C-alpha positions in Angstrom: 6.4 4.5 26.2 6.9 5.6 22.2 6.0 9.2 21.4 3.2 9.5 18.5 4.4 12.0 15.9 1.4 11.6 13.5 -1.9 10.8 14.4 -5.2 10.6 12.4 -7.9 10.8 14.2 -11.4 10.0 12.1 -10.1 11.6 8.3 -12.4 11.5 6.1 -12.3 13.1 2.5 -15.1 13.1 -0.1 -15.4 14.4 -3.8 -18.5 15.2 -4.1 -20.8 12.1 -3.0 -17.7 10.1 -3.3 -16.0 8.7 -0.3 -12.1 8.4 -0.7 -10.6 8.2 2.4 -13.5 7.0 4.9 -12.8 7.9 9.1 -9.6 6.4 9.0 -7.7 6.3 12.4 -3.8 5.8 12.4 -0.9 6.6 15.2 2.8 6.8 13.9 5.4 7.0 16.5 9.0 8.2 16.4 11.1 5.8 14.6 8.8 3.6 13.4 8.6 3.1 9.3 4.8 2.7 8.9 3.8 1.0 5.1 0.3 2.5 4.0 -0.5 -0.2 1.4 -3.6 -1.0 -1.1 -4.6 -1.3 -4.6 -4.6 1.7 -6.9 -7.5 3.9 -5.9 -7.9 2.8 -2.5 -7.1 6.2 -0.6 -3.8 6.1 -0.3 -2.7 9.9 -2.2 -5.7 10.9 -0.9 -4.4 10.8 2.8 -1.1 11.7 2.1 -2.0 14.9 0.4 -4.1 15.7 3.7 -0.8 15.3 5.9 0.8 17.5 3.3 -2.0 20.4 3.6 -2.8 20.3 -0.3 -6.1 18.7 0.6 -8.6 19.6 3.5 -10.3 16.8 5.4 -14.4 17.0 5.4 -14.2 15.6 8.7 -11.6 14.4 11.5 -8.2 16.0 11.9 -4.3 15.4 11.4 -2.7 15.8 14.7 1.3 16.6 14.8 4.4 16.7 16.9 6.2 19.8 16.2 9.7 20.8 17.4 8.2 23.1 19.6 5.2 21.2 21.1 3.1 18.4 21.9 0.6 16.9 19.5 -1.2 19.7 17.6 -3.9 20.2 14.8 -1.9 20.7 11.4 -4.6 23.0 10.7 -2.9 25.2 13.2 0.0 24.8 12.2 0.6 28.2 9.8 2.5 25.7 7.1 4.0 22.4 6.9 6.7 21.8 9.1 10.3 21.7 8.4 10.8 18.6 10.1 8.7 16.9 7.1 9.8 15.6 4.0 7.2 14.4 1.1 6.9 12.6 -2.2 3.8 13.1 -3.7 2.8 10.8 -6.2 4.9 11.1 -9.7 7.0 14.6 -9.1 6.8 17.2 -11.4 9.7 19.4 -11.7 10.0 23.1 -13.3 13.2 22.3 -16.4 15.5 23.3 -13.8 18.9 21.5 -13.7 18.9 18.6 -10.8 21.7 21.4 -9.0 19.0 24.0 -9.2 16.2 22.5 -8.4 18.0 20.8 -5.5 19.3 24.0 -4.1 15.9 25.8 -4.3 14.4 23.1 -2.1 17.2 22.8 0.1 17.0 26.7 0.7 12.9 26.7 1.1 13.6 24.4 3.6 16.0 26.6 5.4 19.3 23.9 5.2 21.9 25.5 6.1 23.6 27.6 3.3 27.2 26.2 3.3 26.1 22.2 3.8 23.9 22.8 1.0 26.5 21.7 -1.8 27.7 18.7 -0.1 24.4 17.7 0.8 23.3 17.5 -3.0 26.5 15.9 -3.6 26.2 13.1 -1.3 22.8 12.4 -2.6 22.9 12.6 -6.0 26.2 10.4 -5.5 24.0 7.5 -2.9 21.2 7.7 -5.8 23.9 7.5 -8.5 23.0 10.6 -10.8 26.1 12.5 -10.0 27.0 12.7 -13.6 23.4 14.2 -14.5 24.1 17.0 -11.6 24.0 20.0 -14.2 21.5 18.1 -17.1 18.3 19.2 -17.3 15.4 17.8 -15.7 13.4 17.7 -18.9 16.5 15.0 -19.6 16.1 12.4 -17.0 13.7 9.3 -17.4 10.7 8.4 -15.4 13.2 6.3 -13.3 15.6 9.4 -12.6 13.0 11.6 -11.8 11.2 9.2 -8.9 14.9 9.2 -7.3 15.2 13.5 -7.7 12.0 13.2 -5.9 12.6 11.1 -3.1 16.3 13.4 -2.7 13.9 16.8 -2.8 11.8 15.1 -0.2 15.0 14.4 2.1 17.6 16.8 1.2 16.8 19.0 4.4 17.1 15.9 6.4 14.0 15.7 8.0 12.7 13.8 10.8 9.5 12.2 9.4 9.5 11.4 5.9 6.4 10.7 3.9 6.9 8.6 0.5 4.0 8.1 -1.7 4.7 5.6 -4.3 8.7 5.7 -4.2 9.4 2.9 -6.3 7.4 3.8 -9.0 9.1 3.7 -12.6 12.1 2.0 -10.7 13.9 -1.2 -12.1 14.5 -4.0 -9.7 17.7 -2.3 -9.5 16.4 0.7 -7.9 14.5 -0.9 -6.1 16.8 -2.9 -3.9 18.4 0.9 -3.7 15.3 2.8 -2.6 15.2 -0.2 -0.1 18.4 0.0 1.2 18.3 3.7 1.7 15.2 3.4 3.7 16.7 1.0 6.1 19.6 3.7 6.5 17.2 6.5 7.4 15.5 3.7 10.0 19.1 3.6 11.4 18.9 6.9 11.8 15.9 7.0 13.6 13.8 8.7 11.3 9.9 8.6 11.2 8.9 7.3 7.5 5.1 6.7 6.1 5.7 4.8 3.1 2.3 4.2 0.6 2.6 1.8 -1.7 0.3 -0.9 -3.6 3.7 -3.0 -3.7 2.8 -5.5 -0.3 6.2 -7.1 -0.4 8.5 -4.6 -1.4 6.8 -2.3 1.7 6.5 -5.0 3.7 10.3 -5.5 3.8 11.3 -2.3 5.5 8.4 -1.2 7.3 8.0 -2.4 11.5 4.1 -2.3 10.5 1.5 -2.2 7.8 -1.6 -0.6 7.3 -4.1 -2.5 4.6 -6.1 0.4 2.6 -9.2 -0.7 0.9 -12.0 1.7 -0.6 -10.6 4.7 1.7 -11.0 2.2 4.7 -8.0 0.5 7.2 -9.0 -3.0 7.0 -5.6 -4.0 9.3 -3.3 -2.2 11.0 -0.4 -4.5 12.7 3.0 -6.2 12.3 3.3 -8.0 9.1 3.9 -11.2 11.0 0.8 -10.5 13.6 -1.8 -9.3 10.0 -0.9 -12.7 8.7 -1.5 -14.6 12.2 -5.1 -12.9 12.4 -5.8 -13.3 9.0 -4.8 -17.1 9.2 -7.8 -19.2 7.4 -7.3 -22.5 6.1 -7.6 -22.6 2.2 -7.7 -24.9 -1.0 -7.6 -23.9 -4.5 -8.7 -26.0 -7.4 -7.5 -25.0 -10.8 -10.0 -26.4 -14.0 -9.4 -27.2 -17.2 -11.4 -24.4 -19.0 -13.0 -21.4 -18.4 -16.4 -21.2 -16.1 -18.7 -18.8 -17.8 -20.2 -16.2 -16.4 -23.8 -17.6 -16.7 -22.6 -20.6 -15.5 -20.6 -19.2 -12.6 -23.5 -17.9 -9.8 -25.4 -21.3 -9.9 -22.2 -23.2 -9.3 -21.3 -21.3 -7.3 -24.3 -21.5 -5.1 -24.6 -25.7 -5.5 -20.8 -25.8 -4.1 -21.6 -23.7 -1.0 -24.6 -26.0 0.0 -22.9 -29.1 -0.9 -19.6 -28.5 0.7 -21.6 -26.4 3.6 -20.4 -29.0 6.3 -16.9 -28.5 5.5 -16.8 -24.8 4.8 -15.4 -21.9 7.6 -18.5 -20.7 9.1 -17.1 -17.8 10.5 -15.0 -16.4 8.1 -13.4 -12.9 8.5 -15.1 -10.9 5.9 -12.0 -8.6 5.7 -10.8 -12.1 4.1 -13.8 -13.0 2.2 -17.6 -12.8 2.4 -18.1 -15.5 0.5 -16.4 -19.4 1.3 -16.3 -20.2 -2.3 -15.1 -18.0 -4.8 -13.9 -18.0 -8.4 -10.6 -16.3 -10.2 -11.6 -16.5 -14.0 -8.0 -14.9 -14.9 -7.0 -17.9 -13.0 -9.3 -20.0 -13.9 -8.9 -21.4 -10.4 -11.8 -22.0 -7.4 -10.9 -21.2 -3.9 -12.3 -22.7 -0.9 -12.2 -21.1 2.9 -12.6 -24.5 4.8 -12.2 -25.5 8.2 -8.4 -26.7 8.0 -9.5 -30.8 9.0 -7.8 -33.4 6.6 -10.4 -35.0 6.0 -12.4 -32.2 4.9 -9.5 -31.9 2.4 -10.4 -35.1 1.4 -14.1 -35.0 1.5 -13.9 -31.6 -0.7 -11.4 -33.2 -3.4 -14.1 -36.2 -3.7 -17.2 -34.5 -4.5 -15.7 -31.7 -6.8 -14.6 -35.3 -8.6 -17.5 -37.4 -8.2 -20.4 -34.8 -8.3 -19.3 -31.8 -10.5 -17.6 -33.6 -13.0 -20.4 -32.3 -15.9 -19.3 -28.4 -14.6 -15.8 -28.4 -14.6 -12.5 -30.6 -15.1 -9.7 -30.2 -12.3 -6.1 -29.8 -13.4 -4.9 -29.1 -9.6 -6.3 -29.4 -6.2 -3.5 -27.7 -3.5 -3.1 -25.5 -0.1 -1.5 -22.2 -1.6 1.9 -21.8 0.0 1.2 -17.9 -0.1 0.7 -15.7 3.1 -2.7 -15.6 4.0 -1.9 -11.3 4.3 -0.6 -11.5 0.4 -3.9 -13.2 -0.6 -6.0 -11.0 1.5 -4.0 -8.2 -0.7 -4.5 -10.2 -3.9 -8.3 -10.7 -3.5 -8.0 -6.8 -2.7 -6.5 -6.1 -5.4 -8.9 -8.2 -7.7 -12.0 -6.3 -6.0 -10.2 -2.9 -7.9 -10.1 -4.4 -11.2 -11.7 -1.9 -14.1 -14.5 -4.5 -14.9 -18.5 -4.9 -14.3 -19.5 -3.7 -10.5 -15.8 -3.8 -9.1 -15.2 -0.6 -10.6 -14.8 1.9 -8.3 -16.6 5.2 -9.5 -14.8 8.9 -8.6 -11.2 7.9 -9.8 -9.8 8.8 -6.3 -6.1 7.2 -5.1 
């Protein structure tokens, strides 16, 4: 049976009347790479800060397997255990040289003193920062600082590595390098917990994905299983001109009523609360339907014949994007800072 090393039980964090993390339950097993994925403001960083003991939960608890015991409440651990390494959000460091900074972190994490220099050289070389070893951190670019943050998180060779947005500020090539290194850590049996808003890039390296939105876990499984669980049939219709906001409500209502016999009547609310939606930024209508080929033909015929005065179709397709990506796209859309979609409180 796989050994659980981190267990979140009903973990909740509130800031005043705002709930940033809402009764999260999650198990991280030894050797797994878990991705906590959601839009900016979904609660990822708040969750990680509680694991790092920077924030205290209002409810629930965090259980961790230390070097010398079974699962224990993190509140009863005197300090963050040395087998864990953290990169939390965008790192900010004292203006030391890279060497001085990494040596400091290695010492406070009790890494063997006679191995510190070789460990620093190994990691600086791996992240292509060797020539910056004696440069002040203030001279580092954002991407270089992010790499340095990852190095400090793993300098002491921890068993559990927790990374918050590790690819922030990195160019495409550097992001590929980070994924390669995460895979290398996996091959060494490390347990890795990664928070990110980049679904595709994180799903490339994770064993399981936890989708988080508005502080709640809305799905937790392997990428393949999540895509299968969330499977539904979708049609997308792009329109020539943007549908005005004052006209949108009545049009959606008429579409929903007229197309009701062909729409998905058992639609999972985590996918969409309504079977007909509209994305103004893409000028596209989306229909969650029953998946029948005859229904496709009927929907297209009705759109052309009965809604020709409301909009002009430019395309009518079944999206090739995976359902998991589409669910995530909807999550991101719901977090856009406009109208009623704005998430008040500003938590991460």
